[in-house]
N, C-alpha and C positions, 0 to 999 in steps of 0.2 A: 294414153297408155300404149297405143300402137303407133309405130312410125308409119309414115306414108308408104314406105317400101313394104312393110309387113301387111298393111291393109291391102295393098295391091296383090301381094302374094296370096292372101286369103281369098280374094275375089277371083283370082285365076283358078283356084281350086274349087270354086263354086260356092264359097261361103259369102255371106253378106254380113257386114259389121254393123251392129246397132249400138249407138252411143259410144262410150269410152271403152267398153270391155266385153260386151255381149255379142254373140254370133248366132246366125241361123244357117242351115244348109238343107235344101229340099232333098228329102230322101228319094231314092230311086223307086221305092215302093209306093210313095205318094204319087209319083208320075204314072206308074203302072196302074194304080187304082183309078186315077182320073181317066185313063184310057180304057178301063174295064178289063185289063189283062189279068191282074192278080193283086193280092193284098199282102201286107206284112204279116209275119208270124204272130205279132202281137194282136192282130185282128182275129186270127184263128184261135189263139190261146185265150184272149181276154175280151175280145169284142170291140176294140177301138176301131174307129173309122180312119183308115190309112189316108184317105183323101182330105181329112180334116185334122191332120196331125202336124204340129209344128215341131220340128227337130231343132233344139236350141241349147245354148248354155249361157248362163250369166257371166261366164269368165272363160278366157283361153288359158288361164294359169292352172298348173297342176303340181302336186308334190310327189308324183310318181314318174318314172321313165320306163313304163312297161315295154318289155322287149317285143310284144306282139302288137303294140299300138300303131294304128295307121297314121297317127298325128305326128307333128314335129315335136319331139320330146325335149328340145332345147329350151322350151318355155316352162321350165320347172322353177318353182319358188316355194320356200317353206311357209310363207305367210302372204296375206293379201298385199298388193302393191298398188298405189295410186288412188284416184278418186273412186267414189261409190255412186253409181247411177240409181235413180229412183225406180222402184219396181214397176210403177205404172208406165213410165217411159219405156222401160225394157219390153214389157208385154205389148204395148201398142206399136212399138218400133218393129218387134219381131213379126207381128201379124201383118203390118204394112209391107215389110220386105217379102214375106212369104207370098202374099197375094200379088204383089208386083211381079215376082218371079214367075208365078204360075198362070197369070192372066194371058200369057202368050199362047196357052193351050186352046184359047178360043178360036184360033185359026186352024186347028187340027180337026179334020172331018171325022176322025175316029174316036173322039172323046165321048165320055158319058156326060151328057149335058146337065143332068141333074147333079152329078157329083161335082162338075166344074162350078156350078152355081153354089153348092153347099160348101166348097172349099174356102169361100170367102168368109165363112163364119167358123173358125176352128173350134173343135170340141176338146182337143187334147194338146198338151205340151209335153213332149218327151225331153226332159231336162237331162240330156246325156250326150250332147253332141261332141264336146271337146272340153278339156280342162276338168277340174274338180269343183262341181257346183257348190259344195258345202263351204268352200272358201269365200263365197260371196256373203258379206256380212248381213245383208237384209233378206236372206233367203226365206225365212218364215213369212215376212210381209209379201214376198213375191207369190208364194203358194196361196196365202190367204186371198190375195187379189185375184188370182186365177179362179179360185173356187167361187168368189163373189160374182164372177162373170160366167159361172157354170161351165168352166173349162177344167177338165181333169188334169192332174199332174202326175207324171211318171218320173220319179227322181232316181237317178243312178249315182251312187257314191262309192268311193273306195273305202269308206268307213274310218279314215284316220283322223277325222275331226269330230270325235264323239261329243264335244261340247255343243257343236251346232246341231248334231243329230238329236241331242237331248232337248234343245230348244224347239225342235220340230214336233215334239210330242203334243204341244198345244195347237199346232197348225200342221196337221199331218198331211203329207202328200197322199194322193189317191192310192198310189202303190209305191212302196219304197224298195228299191233294188240295192243290194250290197254286193259289190264285186268281190269275188273270192279267187285269189290267184294261186293258192296252194293249200294243202291240208296241214302243213306245218310251217314253221318259220323259215327254215332253210329253202324250201321250194318256193315259198312266197317271195322271199328276197331275190331269188334267182330270176323269177318271172316279172316281178313288179319293180324292182330296183328303186324302192322309196328313198326319198331324201329326208323325210320326216323322222326325227328321232323316235325310237320305240314304236315304230309304225305297226308292228304285229300286235303289240300289247294294246295300242289304241283301237285297232280293228276288233280285238276281243271285247272291248267295252261296248262298241257299237253292236256287235252280234248279240251280246247279252241283253240289249234293249229291244230286240226284235219282237218278243211277245207283247210288248206294249203298243205296237203299231197294228192297225187293222188288216192291211194287206202287205205282205212282205215276200220278197224273192231273193234267193241267193243266185247270183249270176256268175257263171264260170265261162271264161274264154279259154277253151282247151287247146293247148299248143304242144305238138309232139316234140319231145326232147326237153321240155321244160316242166309244165304242170299237168300234163296228161299222163300221170303215173300214179301208182298206188291207189286204185279205187277203194281198197279196203280202208285206207286212212280217211278218205272223204266220207265213206259210209259210217265209220265210227264217229267222225266229227258231227255228222248230221243227226246223230242220236241225241245230241245236246243242243245243237244250233237249230232252233225251232222256227224255221220259216214256213210260210204257207206253201210256197212253190220253190222249185230248184230248177233253174234253166242251165242246161249243158249245151253250150254253143261252140262250134268249131272256129278256131282262128282262120281268118281269111288273108291270103297273101296279097295285100293291097297297100297303097300309099307308102308312107315312110317306113313301114315295117319291112319292106323289101330290101332296105338298106342294111337290116340287121339279121334277117332270117332268110332261109332258102324256102322254095316252094314245098319242099318235102316236110316242112314243119306244119303244113296245113292238113288236118285230118279229113278223111272222107266222112260222108254221112254214116256209112255202115260202121266205121270205127267209133264215131261218137255214140251211136246207139249201143254198140257192144260195151263201151265204157259205162254207159248208163245202166245196162243190164248187170254189169259186174258190181256196181254200187248197190243195186237192188238185191243182188245175191248176198251181199255182206250185210245189208240192212233191210230185212223183209218188211219193215214198217213202210217203206217207200215203194211206189210203183210208177210205171210210165202212164201218164194220163193224156198226153198229146205229143205231137211231133210234126215238123214240117221239113221234108227232105231237102227241098231246094235251098232252104236257109241253114241246113246242117245244125238243127237244134232239136233237142228232146226236153220235154217237161216232166219233172217228177213231182209227186206230192204224196202225202200220207193217205189222203182221200180226195176224190173229186167232188165237185158240187156245181150246181147250175149258177151259183153266185159269182163264179170266176168270169163268166161272160157278162159284161156290162151291156145294158140296153139303153138306147137313146130314142 
C-alpha cells in the first residue's frame, strides 16, 4: 500500500512502518518519561504510563484534510484501499518496532532504569498517530486482542464512520475519543475539510452513541481563526453531547500544518484556559478538573472522580 519512496519519507519523519498499512512513532513524552524528565498530559489526566505507551495507527489513510493537522493530508481516501493486515501481526509488529527504537536509551546514563526495563512491556496503545483508525476493517478484533494482552486502548476517531463505531460497542476501547472540529457544520467544514459525504451528519450519529460507551472524551484541537470561536455554541452543544470528559487542546504549529497556517494560529495556554472558562460560564454543568500548561490543554467534566486515574 505504501511505495518505497513513501516508506522512506515516513521513516525520515521518525515513523516506523508495520506491515502494509500500520505505523508507530515514538512520542517525545515517552522519551522524556524514560529519562525521568516529565510525562504526557494523559498520564496526569488518566494515569497512563507514558514510558509504556505505543503511539500508533492501523492506517495512514484518512477522510479528512484538517487545516491544523501536522500530517501530510494528501493521503485522503473516502474508503479503505488495499490489503488488510491481521490484528495480531499489527500489535506484535508495533511493539517490536517500539522496543527496537527505544532500546538505544540503554546507553544513556540519565535514564530511569526501571522505566527503561518496563517499556519493553507496553501497557497502552494510543490509536491516534495518523490517519482515521475506524477505516481499518478489523478494528474491533484489534481492540479485543489488545485487551486480551492486558493492554489498554485509547482510540481517537473523527466520528465519520458510525457503522464501525457501532461495531465497537461489543469490543469497547478503554477510552473513546471523538474529535470535534467545530460547534456547527460551517465551522466544522472550514476546519476539518472532510471528503466524506454528509460528514457532519455522520459525526452526529457517533456523538449520539457516546452514552453507550464506558469512558468517552470529546477532543478539540483549538485553532485561532478557525474553530476557536463562539464558546457559547460549544457550551450549548455540550448540554446534549454527553461525554465523560472534554479536552480543550491548543493547535501546535508543527509538521505539514506550517504549510497551511501561520504561527499566529497557535493559541497560548492562557487563551485556551480562558476559552474553557467561557464555555463553563455558558454551561455551568461543566467545570475545569485538570490542566497541563506545557501541553496547552485543559480538561472539563461535569464531575470529577478517582476512577479517571487508572492504576496498574
